[in-house]
C-alpha positions, 0 to 999 in steps of 0.5 A: 732545494733539488727536487726528486724527479720521482716524486713528479708523478701524476696527482702531485700539486706543484709550482712549475717555474715562472709560475704563481699558481698551483697546478696538479699534474696530470701525466709526466714523460721523463727523459733528457727533456721532461714534458708535463701535462697539468691542470690548474686554474686556467685549465689544461696545459703542457710544458717541457723543462731540461733536467736542470730546470727540474730544480725550479719546481716547487712541490706543494705539500697536502695540508693535513687539517683546515686553518682558519686563520686567514683574513676573513675580508679578503675571503668575503671578497673572494667569495662574492667576486665568484658568485658575481662571475658565476651569475654573469655566466649564467644567469640574468645579469643585465637585470641584476645590474639595471633599474628595471623590473622586466615583465615576462615577455621581455625576459623571454624576448631577450633571454630566450630569443635574442641572447640564443643567436650569436649574430642577431638579425631580429624584427620585434613587432609586439603591440604598443606598450609591451617595453621594446625599449627595455627589451633593447636595453637589456640585450645592450646590457648583456653584450656589454657585460659580456664584452660583445656590445663595444659600439652601439647605435640607435636610429630612431625619429627625432622626437624620440632622441631624448626619450632614448637617451633618457632611459638608457641612462636612467634605467641601464646606466648607459650614456649615449651621444646625440649625433647631430649636424654640430659634430659634423661641422665641428669635426673637419679632419675626423669622421664623426661616426668613429668618435663616438661608441654609443650613438643615438641618431634621427632617422632623418638627419641619418638619410641627408647626403652629408651623414650618409657620406660620412658614414659609408666611409667611417672605418669602425663598423657597430656591433649592435643597431637598433632601429626604432619605428622601422615602419618609417623605411619605405620602398615601392614595388612594381607589379612583378614584385621588384623595387621601384624605388627606395625612400631616402630613409630606406637607403640610410637603412641599407647602409646601417644594415651593411655596417651593423653585427647585429641588427634589432628592427622595432615597430608595432605596425610592420604590416601596412596591409601589403607584403611589400612592407613587410617584405621591405623589413626583413630585406634589411635583416639580410640583404642577400637572402631577401634579394630585390624582389618581393615574393608572391607568398611571404613566409617569415622565419620564427627565428627572425620575427616576433609579435606579442599581443597586448591580450597575452602579456602578463605581470609576473604573478600571471595577471593580465597587463591591460584589461580586456577590450570589448569594442562594439559599434553603435549605429546612428543615423544623421538627420536634419541640421547634423547631416547638413553639418556633416556633408558641408564639411565632407564636401569642404574637405574633398573639394574646397580644401584641396583647391585652396592647397592645390593638393591632388593626393587622395592621402592627404585629403583623406587624411584631412577628411578623418581628422575634421570628421573626428571632430565633428563626432565629438562635438558641434564646438569642437568642428566649429573651432577646427574651422575657425582656425583653418579660416584664420590661417588661410586668411593670413596666408591670403594676406601676405603669403611670403610671411606665411611661408616664412612663418611656417618654414621657421616653425618647422624648422625650430621643432625638426631643425634637422628636417624630420618629417612631421609624421610622427610628431602628428602620430604621436600627438594626444589623440592621434591627430594633428591640431 
């Protein structure tokens, strides 16, 4: 059917040649070649047609009255699809499709801070118990739903790898691969870092030479990297603030920072009493901006740092999450046999135990002293059992030093097969001390 060119005017609805969607003409420029500007479901468009091609245009006549003879099932599906599409574009999509009931401070972190940054580089330092894993999972889910999180890396202490994998699977339906030495042994011709798009890796395996070398030579980068317990990545500085030494963990973290488009560092203790420890973490967020010298006065931009204390955390009804704490110090004087025992334990740790172990560092002696003094404050029986176990271990070591060392190495290898240091295991024991 030949189309009358006179009918092709603005506000007329048509189907253009080779297109199935109905569009509305906005402007028509006649001539040997007709130029049409139109608007349709895909937005604005422009097309130029020869006069001989006008026959391919179909004019859509306006419907004079509404019809209700359509397929109700298809209509319902179409409405639901539009609702989901609109919700994911403007609402909290990750919350709707995840098995979580987020708290106000978690929603604020993800939707008021994280998602507003096109290239997120952030230090999340909320107090323990804030649910930092939930915040990271919600952000991961949002990136995936927006097709911006194809490759995600989680760096964590070895003891927490199973927990991360389990929670991301149960709460957010996200499957992650625990990357281990076996994957490097099995992949002779391929780089293991390029084989998996969602990876959880131990920070102390990441610092090994083989893992770092292959990470640096991997072809693919990461859309998002989450570093848990980030305070474990340390450096030392000299009196002028210049970097004196980097730990192997920190060197690995620098590699991760360079190959990650978005980076979240998570720790409840970003400051160990020295500005250099906090500066070391901020430096990972932007290696160029923070340089290689710690400033004398450290000022943190609010858009890259957040710390929420337990006192201000509430549930969705506004009730405090944690009961108020009212610490009090009760002083008492030791005397008699109690004082003698206290002095004897202190002398044993400061002198005798250090000589037996051959340890010269104050840090090790201080940790052992704090541990034993806590046991002593708990009860006489507690410190008695601690000393008895200590004597038993010393006697075994003296009786057969080689066997003692073999058993100790075997035990450490069994619980930390990738060389994970034991500091995290001690920090997470039930009472905060190592047995």
